[in-house]
C-alpha positions, 0 to 999 in steps of 0.5 A: 079087480076092484072088489077084491073078490076071488074068482074060481078057476074054470077048467078048459077043454082038452082032456089030459092036454088042457094046458096045451089046448089052452095055450094053442087057442091063445096063440090062435087068437094072438096070431090072427084077426080073430072074429068073435066066433073064431075061438069058439070054432077053434075049440070045437075043432081042436078039443072034445067040446061040442057046445057053443054055449059051454065054450062061450061060458069059458070065453066070458070067464077069460074076458072077466079076468082080462086074459082075452078081450071080447067085443061084439065083432072080435076076440083079442089078447 
């Protein structure tokens, strides 16, 4: 990051298994040709999350810290 500001952490979905859910979503993204909507649907299908807007917030955060790359059509590591 160019401006040296701190980014707060952001909880992922999954209750007590947040880390496992997060890792499994990253594996899903890594192993497939994931369309932009793929991770959102994965989170809905595998966690207690139900709001695509809330999920989008988390994915945008992951993109901002360069853990994933979101484009108009795809999501990649």
